[in-house]
C-alpha positions in Angstrom: 21.4 51.8 -20.1 24.3 50.2 -18.3 25.0 46.4 -18.3 23.6 45.8 -14.8 20.3 47.5 -15.6 20.1 45.7 -19.0 20.6 42.3 -17.3 18.0 43.1 -14.7 15.5 44.3 -17.3 16.1 41.1 -19.4 15.4 39.0 -16.3 12.2 40.9 -15.7 11.3 40.5 -19.4 11.6 36.7 -19.2 9.6 36.7 -16.0 6.9 38.8 -17.6 6.8 36.5 -20.6 6.3 33.6 -18.2 3.6 35.6 -16.5 1.9 36.1 -19.8 2.1 32.4 -20.5 0.5 31.8 -17.1 -2.5 34.0 -18.1 -2.7 32.3 -21.5 -2.9 28.9 -19.8 -5.7 30.2 -17.6 -3.7 30.0 -14.4 -4.7 33.3 -12.8 -3.5 32.4 -9.3 0.0 31.5 -10.6 0.0 34.7 -12.6 -0.8 36.8 -9.5 1.9 35.1 -7.5 4.4 35.8 -10.3 3.4 39.4 -10.4 4.5 39.8 -6.8 7.8 38.1 -7.6 8.4 40.4 -10.6 7.7 43.4 -8.4 10.3 42.3 -6.0 12.8 41.6 -8.8 12.9 45.3 -9.8 14.6 47.6 -7.3 12.8 50.8 -6.4 15.6 53.0 -7.9 15.5 51.3 -11.3 13.2 53.1 -13.7 12.1 50.9 -16.7 10.0 52.3 -19.5 7.0 50.1 -20.2 7.5 50.2 -24.0 11.1 49.4 -23.6 10.3 46.4 -21.5 7.7 45.2 -23.9 10.2 45.6 -26.7 12.8 43.5 -24.8 10.2 40.8 -24.1 9.2 40.7 -27.8 12.8 40.6 -29.0 13.8 38.0 -26.5 10.9 35.6 -27.3 11.4 36.1 -31.1 15.0 35.1 -30.7 14.3 32.3 -28.2 10.8 30.9 -28.9 11.9 27.6 -27.4 11.6 29.2 -24.0 7.8 29.0 -24.2 8.0 25.4 -25.3 10.2 24.6 -22.3 7.8 26.4 -20.0 4.9 24.5 -21.5 6.7 21.2 -21.1 7.5 22.0 -17.5 3.9 23.0 -16.8 2.5 19.8 -18.3 4.9 17.7 -16.4 4.0 19.5 -13.1 0.2 19.1 -13.8 0.7 15.4 -14.7 2.5 14.8 -11.4 -0.1 16.7 -9.5 -2.8 14.6 -11.1 -0.9 11.4 -10.4 -0.7 12.3 -6.7 -4.4 13.3 -6.6 -5.4 10.0 -8.3 -3.3 8.0 -5.9 -5.3 9.6 -3.0 -8.6 8.8 -4.7 -7.6 5.2 -5.4 -6.5 4.7 -1.8 -9.7 6.1 -0.4 -12.1 4.4 -2.8 -10.3 1.1 -3.3 -13.3 -1.1 -2.7 -15.6 1.0 -4.9 -13.0 0.9 -7.7 -11.9 -2.7 -7.6 -14.7 -4.6 -5.9 -18.1 -3.1 -6.8 -20.9 -5.7 -6.9 -22.1 -4.0 -10.1 -18.9 -4.6 -12.1 -18.4 -7.7 -14.3 -15.1 -9.7 -13.8 -13.3 -11.7 -16.4 -10.0 -13.6 -16.1 -9.2 -14.9 -12.7 -11.8 -13.7 -10.1 -9.2 -14.3 -7.4 -6.2 -12.9 -9.3 -3.6 -11.1 -7.4 -3.4 -8.2 -9.8 -6.5 -6.3 -10.9 -7.0 -4.0 -13.9 -10.2 -1.9 -14.1 -11.5 -0.7 -17.4 -13.9 2.2 -17.7 -15.8 1.6 -20.9 -18.8 2.6 -23.0 -20.5 0.0 -25.3 -20.6 2.6 -28.1 -16.9 3.4 -27.9 -15.0 2.4 -31.0 -11.7 2.3 -29.1 -13.3 0.1 -26.5 -14.3 -2.3 -29.2 -10.7 -2.5 -30.4 -9.4 -2.8 -26.9 -11.5 -6.0 -26.4 -8.7 -7.9 -28.0 -6.2 -6.5 -25.5 -8.4 -7.7 -22.6 -8.7 -11.2 -24.1 -5.0 -11.5 -24.8 -3.9 -10.2 -21.4 -6.3 -12.5 -19.4 -5.2 -15.4 -21.6 -1.5 -14.7 -21.2 -1.7 -14.1 -17.4 -3.7 -16.6 -15.4 -3.3 -14.4 -12.3 -5.0 -11.4 -13.8 -8.4 -10.1 -12.6 -10.0 -7.8 -15.2 -12.9 -5.7 -13.9 -15.4 -4.1 -16.3 -16.8 -0.8 -15.1 -19.7 0.6 -17.0 -19.1 4.3 -17.9 -21.7 5.3 -20.5 -20.8 8.7 -21.6 -21.7 8.6 -25.3 -25.4 9.5 -25.0 -28.7 8.2 -23.9 -28.4 5.0 -26.0 -25.2 4.0 -24.2 -26.9 4.7 -20.8 -29.9 2.5 -21.6 -27.7 -0.3 -22.9 -25.7 -0.1 -19.6 -28.8 -0.4 -17.5 -29.7 -3.6 -19.3 -26.1 -4.8 -19.0 -25.9 -4.1 -15.2 -29.3 -5.8 -14.7 -28.2 -8.8 -16.6 -25.0 -9.0 -14.6 -27.0 -9.0 -11.3 -29.2 -11.8 -12.6 -26.7 -14.0 -14.5 -23.1 -13.0 -13.5 -21.8 -16.4 -14.8 -22.7 -15.3 -18.4 -21.8 -11.7 -18.1 -18.5 -12.2 -20.0 -20.4 -13.6 -23.0 -22.9 -10.8 -22.8 -20.2 -8.1 -22.7 -18.3 -9.5 -25.7 -21.4 -9.9 -27.8 -22.8 -6.4 -27.1 -19.4 -4.6 -27.4 -18.3 -6.1 -30.7 -21.8 -6.3 -32.2 -22.8 -4.4 -35.4 -24.3 -1.0 -35.1 -24.9 1.1 -32.0 -25.6 -0.5 -28.6 -29.1 0.4 -27.5 -31.6 -0.9 -24.9 -33.1 -3.1 -27.7 -29.8 -4.6 -28.9 -28.7 -5.2 -25.3 -32.0 -6.9 -24.5 -31.6 -9.1 -27.7 -28.2 -10.3 -26.5 -29.5 -10.9 -23.0 -32.4 -13.0 -24.3 -30.1 -15.0 -26.6 -28.1 -16.0 -23.5 -31.2 -17.3 -21.7 -32.5 -14.3 -19.7 -36.2 -14.0 -18.9 -37.3 -10.7 -20.4 -40.0 -9.9 -17.8 -37.6 -10.6 -14.9 -34.8 -8.6 -16.6 -37.0 -5.6 -17.2 -38.1 -5.7 -13.6 -34.4 -5.8 -12.5 -33.7 -2.8 -14.7 -35.9 -0.8 -12.3 -33.6 -1.5 -9.4 -32.7 2.0 -8.1 -29.2 0.8 -7.1 -28.3 0.5 -10.7 -28.5 4.3 -11.3 -26.9 4.8 -7.9 -23.9 2.7 -9.0 -23.6 4.6 -12.3 -23.7 7.9 -10.4 -20.8 6.7 -8.2 -18.9 5.7 -11.3 -19.3 9.1 -12.9 -18.1 10.6 -9.6 -15.1 8.3 -9.5 -14.2 9.1 -13.0 -14.4 12.9 -12.3 -12.1 12.5 -9.3 -9.7 10.4 -11.3 -9.8 12.9 -14.2 -11.2 10.2 -16.6 -13.1 11.9 -19.4 -12.9 9.3 -22.1 -13.0 5.6 -22.8 -11.3 3.3 -22.5 -9.5 4.3 -19.4 -7.9 2.0 -16.8 -6.9 1.8 -13.2 -3.9 -0.6 -12.8 -2.6 -0.8 -9.2 -2.2 2.8 -8.1 -2.1 4.3 -11.6 -4.7 5.6 -14.0 -4.0 4.9 -17.6 -5.8 6.9 -20.3 -6.7 5.6 -23.7 -6.4 2.4 -25.7 -2.6 2.2 -25.5 -2.4 -1.5 -26.5 -1.4 -4.8 -24.9 2.3 -4.0 -24.5 1.7 -0.8 -22.5 -1.0 -2.4 -20.3 1.2 -5.5 -19.8 4.0 -3.2 -18.5 1.6 -1.5 -16.1 0.4 -4.9 -14.9 4.0 -6.0 -14.2 4.7 -2.8 -12.4 1.6 -3.4 -10.2 2.8 -6.9 -9.5 6.2 -5.6 -8.4 4.6 -3.2 -6.0 2.7 -5.9 -4.2 
């Protein structure tokens, strides 16, 4: 095999390796596109034995395993950027629903110039720990509006607790901050019973609250939140929307503060 054919074959080997990586990543469309490119990369008068090519691929990857890591990093970066652009489109189109839903509680400054929205579940351990972040951020920044968006994804108990919570917010919005804190950091799992207990301790009338829980708009609001989360690629709690960015996970006060400052700068 002469040098030219060897170089061409090696290039095809790398391409095939990347093609294989595409299939392993579940990206069949990309793999098909790469197949066409590989076919074009081989001239019609160059005959390459399949076993020989497979041997070259194996040898190349064994000697250069970092290639697959580089491809993986590039793929992840590309997917992250694609998701960022997609999320920006969702935030732009659903701004009112994300930042100003009548069913969401608000702490901090209701008229603050910068808003951070937290998707949370009352039975999420990370959300419980993130409570301190919310308190510290709203205390440190008097211009911060912190929106609490119910996203009960941890089972039926979470869903029932959220219905009580949303009904309480509709009835007694001025005490919702106290309710939220008490239920979120309370001992044991949040349930309909524990949520009702907190609501009654804050002065809610049980009969009136149970009647409000039947309001069909509560379940409609939850359905909209699930749909928003799906479009924003939010699958866990806590997750945040800060300005035009989605932030995943309990990343701490410093990271959230940086995102808030970036959102301010973009105003």
